[in-house]
C-alpha positions in Angstrom: 9.8 22.1 -31.1 10.3 25.2 -33.1 7.2 25.3 -35.2 5.0 27.8 -33.4 7.0 30.9 -34.1 4.6 32.6 -36.4 3.7 34.8 -33.4 6.9 36.8 -33.7 6.3 40.5 -34.0 8.9 43.0 -35.0 7.3 45.6 -32.8 7.5 43.3 -29.8 11.0 42.3 -30.5 12.3 45.9 -30.8 10.4 47.2 -27.8 11.3 44.2 -25.7 15.0 44.4 -26.5 15.0 48.0 -25.4 13.5 46.8 -22.1 16.3 44.2 -22.0 18.9 46.9 -22.2 17.4 48.6 -19.1 17.1 45.4 -17.2 20.3 43.6 -18.0 22.8 46.3 -18.6 21.9 49.4 -16.6 20.9 47.4 -13.5 23.7 44.8 -13.7 26.5 46.8 -12.2 25.6 45.6 -8.7 26.2 42.0 -9.8 29.3 42.2 -11.9 30.4 38.7 -11.1 27.0 37.5 -12.3 27.1 39.2 -15.6 29.2 36.4 -17.1 26.3 34.0 -16.5 23.3 33.7 -18.9 20.7 36.4 -18.3 17.0 35.7 -18.6 15.5 36.8 -21.8 13.1 39.6 -20.8 9.4 39.7 -20.8 8.6 39.0 -24.4 7.5 35.9 -26.3 9.3 35.7 -29.6 12.4 33.5 -29.2 15.4 33.5 -31.5 15.5 31.0 -34.3 17.9 28.2 -33.4 20.2 27.1 -36.2 22.8 24.7 -34.8 25.6 24.1 -37.2 28.2 23.2 -34.7 27.6 19.5 -35.1 28.7 19.4 -38.8 31.8 17.2 -38.9 32.8 17.1 -42.6 36.2 15.4 -42.9 38.4 16.7 -45.6 41.6 18.5 -46.4 42.5 21.7 -44.6 42.5 24.5 -47.2 43.5 27.3 -44.7 44.2 27.6 -41.0 44.9 30.6 -38.7 45.5 30.4 -34.9 46.5 34.0 -34.3 49.8 32.9 -32.6 51.6 35.9 -31.0 50.0 38.8 -32.9 47.5 39.8 -35.5 48.8 38.0 -38.6 50.3 39.8 -41.5 47.7 41.1 -44.0 44.8 41.0 -41.5 43.2 44.5 -41.3 41.0 46.3 -38.8 38.4 48.9 -39.7 36.2 51.1 -37.6 33.0 52.8 -38.9 32.2 54.6 -35.7 35.1 57.0 -35.9 36.5 56.0 -32.6 39.2 53.7 -31.2 36.9 50.9 -30.2 38.6 48.4 -32.5 39.1 44.6 -32.8 42.3 43.7 -31.2 44.7 40.8 -30.9 44.6 39.6 -27.3 45.8 36.8 -25.0 43.9 38.0 -21.9 40.2 38.2 -20.9 38.1 41.0 -22.3 37.4 42.7 -19.0 35.0 45.6 -18.4 32.3 46.5 -15.9 29.8 43.7 -16.8 32.3 41.1 -18.0 34.8 41.2 -15.1 34.6 37.4 -14.5 34.7 36.3 -18.2 37.6 34.0 -18.9 39.6 34.0 -22.2 38.3 31.8 -25.0 38.9 28.1 -24.2 39.9 27.2 -27.8 42.6 24.7 -28.6 45.2 27.5 -29.1 43.6 30.2 -26.9 46.6 30.7 -24.7 48.8 31.8 -27.7 46.3 34.5 -28.7 43.1 35.3 -30.5 41.1 38.2 -31.9 38.7 40.0 -29.6 36.2 42.8 -29.5 36.0 43.8 -25.8 32.8 45.9 -25.8 32.5 46.2 -22.0 36.1 47.3 -21.7 35.4 50.2 -24.2 32.4 51.2 -22.1 34.1 51.1 -18.7 33.6 53.5 -17.1 30.4 54.5 -18.9 31.3 57.3 -21.3 29.8 60.7 -20.5 27.6 60.6 -23.6 26.4 57.1 -22.9 27.3 53.7 -24.1 29.1 53.5 -27.5 27.9 50.8 -29.9 30.3 48.8 -32.0 30.9 49.3 -35.7 34.1 47.4 -36.3 35.4 44.7 -38.6 38.5 42.5 -38.8 39.4 41.1 -42.2 41.7 38.5 -43.6 43.9 39.2 -46.7 43.4 37.2 -49.9 43.7 33.5 -49.0 44.8 31.1 -51.7 43.0 27.8 -51.6 42.7 24.7 -53.7 39.4 24.4 -55.6 36.9 22.1 -53.8 33.3 21.4 -54.6 32.3 21.8 -51.0 34.0 24.3 -48.5 33.3 24.5 -44.8 34.3 27.5 -42.6 35.0 26.6 -39.0 36.0 28.8 -36.1 36.0 28.8 -32.3 34.2 31.6 -30.5 32.9 32.9 -27.2 30.5 35.8 -27.2 27.7 37.6 -25.5 26.2 40.8 -26.8 23.8 43.5 -25.8 21.3 45.1 -26.5 20.1 46.6 -29.7 17.7 44.4 -31.7 19.3 45.6 -34.9 22.8 44.6 -33.8 24.6 41.8 -35.4 27.6 39.5 -35.1 28.3 38.2 -38.5 31.0 36.5 -40.6 31.3 37.6 -44.2 32.9 35.6 -47.0 34.0 36.6 -50.4 35.9 35.2 -53.4 36.9 38.6 -54.8 37.2 41.0 -51.8 34.3 43.1 -53.2 31.1 41.1 -53.1 30.4 39.6 -49.7 28.0 37.0 -48.4 26.9 37.3 -44.8 26.4 34.4 -42.3 25.0 34.8 -38.8 27.7 34.1 -36.2 25.3 34.0 -33.3 23.6 30.8 -34.5 20.3 32.4 -33.6 21.2 33.4 -30.1 19.5 36.6 -28.9 21.0 39.4 -26.8 22.4 38.5 -23.4 22.7 34.8 -24.1 26.3 33.7 -23.6 27.7 31.0 -25.8 29.4 27.9 -24.4 33.2 28.5 -24.1 34.2 27.7 -26.7 31.5 27.3 -29.2 32.6 25.6 -32.4 30.9 27.1 -35.5 30.9 25.3 -38.8 29.2 27.0 -41.8 28.9 25.6 -45.3 30.3 28.5 -47.4 30.2 26.5 -50.7 27.8 29.0 -52.3 30.7 31.5 -52.2 33.8 29.4 -52.3 33.0 26.2 -54.2 35.6 25.6 -56.9 37.3 28.9 -56.1 41.0 29.6 -55.7 40.8 32.8 -53.5 38.9 33.4 -50.3 38.4 36.4 -48.0 37.0 36.2 -44.4 35.7 39.2 -42.4 34.2 39.3 -38.9 31.9 42.3 -38.2 30.2 43.5 -35.0 27.7 46.3 -35.2 25.4 48.2 -32.9 26.1 46.0 -29.9 27.5 48.0 -27.0 28.3 45.4 -24.4 30.0 42.2 -23.4 32.5 40.6 -25.8 33.3 38.5 -28.9 36.4 36.3 -29.0 37.4 34.3 -32.1 40.2 31.8 -32.6 41.3 28.9 -34.8 39.8 29.8 -38.1 39.8 27.0 -40.7 38.6 26.5 -44.3 38.3 22.8 -45.1 37.1 20.7 -48.0 33.6 19.4 -47.3 31.7 16.3 -48.5 29.7 15.6 -51.6 27.1 13.7 -49.6 26.3 14.8 -46.1 22.8 15.1 -44.7 23.0 16.8 -41.3 20.5 16.6 -38.5 20.9 20.1 -37.2 18.2 19.9 -34.5 15.3 17.6 -33.5 12.4 17.5 -31.2 10.1 15.0 -29.5 6.6 16.5 -29.7 4.7 15.2 -26.6 2.0 17.8 -27.2 1.5 20.2 -30.1 -0.9 22.9 -28.8 0.9 24.5 -25.9 2.1 27.5 -28.1 5.7 26.7 -27.0 5.7 22.9 -26.5 7.8 21.6 -23.6 9.9 18.5 -24.0 9.9 16.0 -21.1 12.3 13.4 -19.7 9.7 11.8 -17.4 6.0 11.7 -18.1 3.2 9.6 -16.6 1.6 7.1 -18.9 -1.8 8.5 -17.8 -1.0 11.9 -19.3 0.7 10.5 -22.5 -0.6 11.8 -25.9 0.5 10.5 -29.3 4.1 11.5 -30.0 5.4 13.1 -33.2 9.0 13.6 -34.1 10.5 16.8 -35.7 13.7 16.7 -37.9 15.5 19.9 -38.8 17.9 18.9 -41.6 20.5 20.5 -43.8 22.2 19.0 -47.0 25.7 20.1 -46.2 27.1 18.3 -49.2 28.0 19.7 -52.6 25.5 17.3 -54.4 21.8 16.8 -54.4 20.5 13.7 -52.7 17.5 11.5 -53.5 15.5 9.1 -51.4 16.1 11.3 -48.3 14.2 9.8 -45.4 13.6 10.7 -41.8 13.5 7.7 -39.6 12.7 7.5 -35.9 13.1 4.2 -33.9 11.5 4.0 -30.4 13.3 1.5 -28.1 12.2 0.4 -24.6 15.5 -0.4 -22.8 13.9 -1.5 -19.6 10.7 -1.2 -17.5 10.2 1.4 -14.9 11.0 -1.2 -12.2 14.2 -2.3 -13.8 13.4 -5.5 -15.7 14.3 -6.0 -19.3 12.5 -4.0 -21.9 11.0 -5.3 -25.2 13.5 -3.5 -27.4 12.2 -1.8 -30.5 8.5 -0.8 -30.1 8.0 1.2 -33.3 9.8 2.5 -36.4 8.3 5.6 -38.1 9.6 7.0 -41.4 8.8 9.8 -43.8 10.4 11.5 -46.8 12.1 14.8 -46.4 10.9 17.3 -49.1 9.5 14.4 -51.1 12.8 12.6 -50.9 14.7 15.1 -53.1 17.0 17.6 -51.3 19.2 20.0 -53.1 22.7 20.9 -52.0 22.6 23.4 -49.1 18.9 23.0 -48.6 17.3 23.2 -45.2 14.1 21.5 -44.3 11.8 20.9 -41.2 10.0 17.6 -41.3 7.5 16.2 -38.8 6.7 12.5 -38.8 4.5 10.4 -36.6 2.6 9.1 -34.8 3.8 6.9 -31.9 1.2 5.8 -29.3 3.0 4.7 -26.2 1.5 1.8 -24.2 4.4 0.7 -22.0 6.1 2.4 -19.1 9.8 2.3 -18.6 13.0 3.7 -20.0 12.8 4.6 -23.7 15.0 6.0 -26.4 13.9 8.0 -29.5 16.6 7.5 -32.1 16.6 10.0 -35.0 18.4 9.1 -38.3 18.5 10.4 -41.9 19.2 8.1 -44.8 19.4 8.6 -48.6 20.2 6.7 -51.7 23.7 8.1 -51.9 24.6 7.4 -48.3 26.4 9.8 -45.9 30.1 10.5 -45.9 29.8 11.8 -42.3 27.1 9.5 -40.8 27.5 10.7 -37.2 26.1 14.1 -38.2 22.7 12.5 -39.2 21.9 10.9 -35.9 20.3 12.2 -32.7 19.0 10.4 -29.5 16.5 11.6 -26.9 15.9 9.3 -23.9 12.6 9.6 -21.9 11.0 7.7 -19.1 7.3 6.8 -19.0 6.3 6.7 -15.3 3.4 6.0 -13.0 3.4 9.3 -11.2 6.5 11.5 -12.0 6.4 14.4 -14.4 9.7 16.1 -15.1 12.4 17.3 -17.4 15.3 16.0 -15.5 17.9 13.9 -17.3 19.3 12.2 -14.2 22.5 14.3 -14.2 23.2 17.3 -12.0 26.0 19.4 -13.5 25.8 22.7 -11.7 23.4 25.0 -10.0 21.0 27.7 -11.1 18.5 30.1 -9.6 17.4 33.7 -9.8 20.6 34.7 -8.0 22.5 33.9 -11.2 20.7 36.8 -12.9 21.0 40.5 -12.8 18.9 41.9 -9.9 18.2 38.4 -8.6 18.8 36.7 -5.2 16.1 38.4 -3.2 12.9 37.3 -1.4 10.1 37.1 -3.9 12.2 35.7 -6.7 10.4 32.9 -8.5 11.3 30.1 -10.9 9.0 27.9 -13.0 9.0 25.4 -15.8 6.1 24.9 -18.3 4.1 21.7 -18.3 1.1 20.7 -20.5 -1.4 18.5 -18.7 -3.5 16.4 -21.2 -6.0 13.6 -21.1 -8.2 13.8 -18.0 -5.7 15.6 -15.9 -4.7 14.5 -12.4 -3.8 15.6 -8.9 -0.4 17.1 -8.2 0.6 16.3 -4.6 4.2 17.6 -4.4 7.1 19.2 -6.1 10.6 17.8 -5.8 13.7 20.0 -6.2 17.3 19.1 -6.1 18.8 21.5 -3.6 22.2 22.5 -4.8 25.2 22.1 -2.5 25.8 25.8 -2.0 26.3 27.7 1.3 23.7 30.3 0.2 21.0 27.6 0.5 21.7 26.8 4.2 18.8 28.5 6.0 17.0 30.0 3.0 13.2 29.6 2.9 11.2 28.6 -0.2 7.7 27.5 -1.0 6.4 25.3 -3.8 4.3 27.2 -6.4 2.2 26.3 -9.4 0.9 29.1 -11.6 -1.6 28.9 -14.5 -0.8 30.0 -18.0 -3.3 31.4 -20.4 -2.6 30.0 -23.9 -5.0 32.5 -25.6 -2.9 35.3 -24.2 0.3 33.7 -25.4 -1.2 33.5 -28.9 -1.7 37.2 -29.1 0.7 39.2 -31.4 1.4 41.5 -28.4 1.8 38.7 -25.8 4.0 39.0 -22.8 4.8 36.4 -20.2 3.6 38.7 -17.4 0.1 38.9 -19.0 -0.1 35.1 -19.6 1.0 33.9 -16.1 -1.6 34.1 -13.3 -0.8 36.7 -10.7 -1.5 34.4 -7.8 -0.4 30.7 -7.7 -3.1 28.2 -8.3 -1.3 25.7 -6.1 1.1 26.2 -3.2 1.9 25.3 0.4 0.5 27.3 3.4 4.0 27.2 5.0 7.5 27.9 3.7 10.2 25.3 4.1 13.6 26.3 5.5 16.5 24.5 3.9 18.8 22.7 6.3 22.5 21.9 5.9 21.6 18.2 5.8 19.4 18.8 2.7 22.2 20.3 0.6 23.0 18.2 -2.4 19.8 16.1 -2.1 16.3 15.9 -3.6 13.8 17.5 -1.3 10.0 17.0 -1.5 7.8 20.1 -1.0 4.1 19.0 -0.6 1.3 21.1 -2.0 -1.5 21.6 0.5 -4.2 20.9 -0.5 -3.0 18.8 -3.4 -3.8 20.6 -6.7 -6.4 19.1 -9.0 -5.4 20.0 -12.6 -8.0 19.4 -15.3 -7.1 18.1 -18.7 -5.9 20.5 -21.4 -4.2 22.8 -18.9 -0.9 24.7 -19.3 0.8 25.3 -16.0 4.1 26.6 -14.5 5.7 24.5 -11.8 8.4 25.9 -9.6 9.2 27.7 -6.4 9.3 31.1 -4.7 12.0 32.3 -2.3 10.2 33.5 0.8 13.0 34.3 3.2 16.7 34.6 3.8 17.8 37.4 1.5 18.2 39.8 4.5 21.2 37.6 5.7 22.6 37.0 2.2 20.9 33.7 1.5 19.4 32.9 -1.9 18.1 29.6 -3.3 19.8 27.6 -6.0 18.5 24.3 -7.5 20.6 21.8 -9.3 21.2 22.5 -13.0 20.7 20.0 -15.8 23.2 20.7 -18.5 22.4 17.5 -20.3 18.8 18.3 -21.2 19.2 22.0 -21.1 20.4 22.3 -24.8 17.3 20.3 -25.9 14.8 22.5 -23.9 12.7 24.6 -26.3 12.8 28.3 -25.8 10.1 30.0 -23.7 9.5 26.9 -21.6 11.4 27.9 -18.5 10.5 31.1 -16.7 12.1 33.4 -14.2 10.8 36.2 -12.1 13.4 38.6 -10.6 11.8 40.6 -7.8 14.0 43.7 -8.3 13.0 47.3 -8.8 11.1 46.4 -12.0 9.8 42.8 -11.3 8.6 40.9 -14.3 8.5 37.4 -15.7 11.0 36.5 -18.4 12.2 33.3 -19.9 15.6 31.6 -19.5 17.5 28.9 -21.3 18.5 27.3 -18.0 17.0 24.1 -16.8 16.6 23.6 -13.1 16.5 20.0 -11.7 13.0 19.5 -10.4 10.0 17.2 -11.0 6.4 16.9 -9.8 4.5 14.0 -8.2 1.0 13.1 -9.4 -1.9 10.9 -8.4 -4.7 10.1 -10.8 -8.4 9.6 -10.1 -10.2 6.3 -10.8 -11.4 7.4 -14.2 -7.9 7.0 -15.5 -5.0 4.7 -14.8 -4.1 4.8 -11.2 -0.3 5.3 -10.6 1.7 4.0 -7.7 1.3 7.2 -5.8 -2.5 7.2 -6.4 -2.7 3.6 -5.1 -0.9 4.6 -1.9 -3.2 7.5 -1.3 -6.2 5.3 -1.8 -4.9 2.8 0.7 -3.9 5.3 3.4 -6.5 7.3 5.4 -5.2 10.2 7.6 -7.0 12.8 9.7 -6.7 14.9 12.8 -9.4 15.1 15.5 -10.8 17.1 17.2 -10.0 20.1 15.0 -9.9 22.9 16.2 -8.6 21.9 19.6 -6.8 23.2 22.7 -3.5 21.6 21.7 -4.4 18.0 22.5 -5.6 15.9 19.5 -5.5 12.5 17.9 -3.7 11.6 14.6 -5.7 8.9 13.0 -4.0 6.7 10.4 -5.4 3.7 8.5 -3.4 1.7 5.9 -4.2 -1.6 4.2 -0.4 -2.3 3.9 2.5 -1.9 6.2 4.1 1.5 5.7 6.6 3.7 7.6 6.3 7.5 7.9 8.0 10.4 9.5 5.3 12.4 11.4 6.2 16.1 11.4 4.3 19.1 12.9 5.2 22.5 11.4 4.3 26.0 12.3 3.2 28.7 9.8 6.9 29.5 9.2 7.5 25.9 8.1 9.7 25.2 11.1 9.4 21.6 12.4 8.2 21.8 16.1 7.7 18.0 16.5 8.9 14.9 14.7 8.8 11.2 15.2 8.8 7.9 13.2 5.6 5.9 13.0 5.0 2.4 11.6 1.5 1.8 10.3 -0.1 -1.6 9.6 -3.9 -1.3 9.9 -5.4 1.4 12.2 -3.3 3.7 14.4 -4.4 6.4 16.8 -1.6 8.6 18.1 -2.2 11.3 20.8 -0.2 14.5 20.4 0.1 17.3 23.0 1.0 20.7 21.7 -0.4 22.7 24.6 3.0 24.2 25.3 3.0 25.9 21.9 1.5 29.2 20.8 -2.1 29.1 19.6 -2.5 29.3 15.8 -2.4 27.2 12.7 -0.1 24.1 12.4 0.4 21.4 9.8 0.7 17.7 10.5 2.3 15.7 7.8 3.1 12.0 7.1 6.2 11.8 4.9 8.3 9.1 3.3 10.2 8.6 0.1 7.0 8.0 -1.9 4.5 10.5 -0.6 3.6 13.3 1.7 0.2 13.7 3.3 -0.7 16.9 5.1 -3.5 18.0 7.4 -4.1 21.5 8.9 -4.8 21.7 12.6 -5.9 24.8 14.6 -4.9 25.3 18.2 -7.4 27.6 20.0 
């Protein structure tokens, strides 16, 4: 969902990127191995504009190919506008440097035989006496003879990360005469500090410059960026298609008033709003197309409990630009509306059609799966493909670090009872302490032209746990439930941040990492996942990373009652007397047979007593904690479906 970016302010962007330089370059030396990972975009709202051209697959004849085998090819020239020796080079090794020490070489098809590289970190290691030196360097091809074609695509493999001047650029320039150049953004909209995939395949339609031409020139230019690297390999010019509508990006709009609207993979039916669908399209072909239509098909594959689904539940269509799309034209089109009435596993299938057809039909299709649940609200795709946490970022890995993901709560709201996090199987997690957290977000603050995340997020959590939980070795590589106590009542029309805070372990080198979801991560809109690094200049920022976590909800009788809510209604649980001298009764009443683990935790979250209990009707269990210190303890009933907590005071 990229439609709320009218709040971008040049003043904010410039000042914030200056802040980014201080946070992500100056302070990053202590974590050189972490500098190769994506760094959180700092405390400002305006995201980069995403233009994803890497999925254009236009089959056709190759007009030109260069793989930089063994050396800089004959005729390629290097220029330097800075008056120094910080030039583009031919390389077959990693770029190196103080902040890119762990960066590998480009993983292009022919990367091992060489590529062209601008190693900015290497040129600034050690830091020059006069300060960091910014790039002003180009590498250019000679005149390239090509066969005339009505559509021409430029493709190359790259790996880059740059920092930190807002006016800096990584561009590719194309010419048909060597004098007049047309510039294309090679970052594909990525802002400073955001590393590409390795490799990233860039495909750009350069037909405005090279259509029906016999000569081509290509030039790569890097300016004003002082840090990190840019590696390029396997440069291709190929003949494109006459008819090729491309779905460059898409979005499922679950809500449209959250300023930056999250996209979910699990959402309770009780919180569902009408869904719209956003198409970002590009006519990559050399010819205009007519009857161009955006179509979304919603399919229920199965119910939430695994039985067969009904199949297609809705088909929504709408014309793109009235149906007439010129060659090389980009459009953003929103169609709707779908009102969901069934739970289960769904697919939203995006497609673009036209009267002329599509010579590369796979480029016009996108699929987003989502699950409509009783009680689970999450962004998790079901696939863990790594780990992430504040420790991945410059200055992170300390007590007080926080992580959160943005959620919009609509309809009548509900009660959040717990947060579930996939604990990554990493040694740093064994013994670390974290606590669940929910913060509020002020939408009016976000809408301000001078908005910052720090001003929009509440200082204190609106939901949490009175005790921290210490991660055990047995919990590594598993989902762990962290109950909120008391459960958090969230009214409708609320914007919240769900996540965790590291509360202990940093003194012994421990830091918390959740599982990472690389499947849904590319689909997550910007400014919907937040990070707080508790370093010398603590602040909220946003990150492109997606941690594997979800929240568990119950809904009051005025709305549909989910499975979790039914369980809570059926189970009664209290402690008496309270306060007491250490001897007290745990009273449990259930209409159905249910098994729990009964845990007693101290204020540090340490379990001081545990046992299994089976409940079918009324149960009274006597506990004796007279041998423990006086103070506050928490008695919980826990199973795979829910966690119930009561506070008890020992006097």
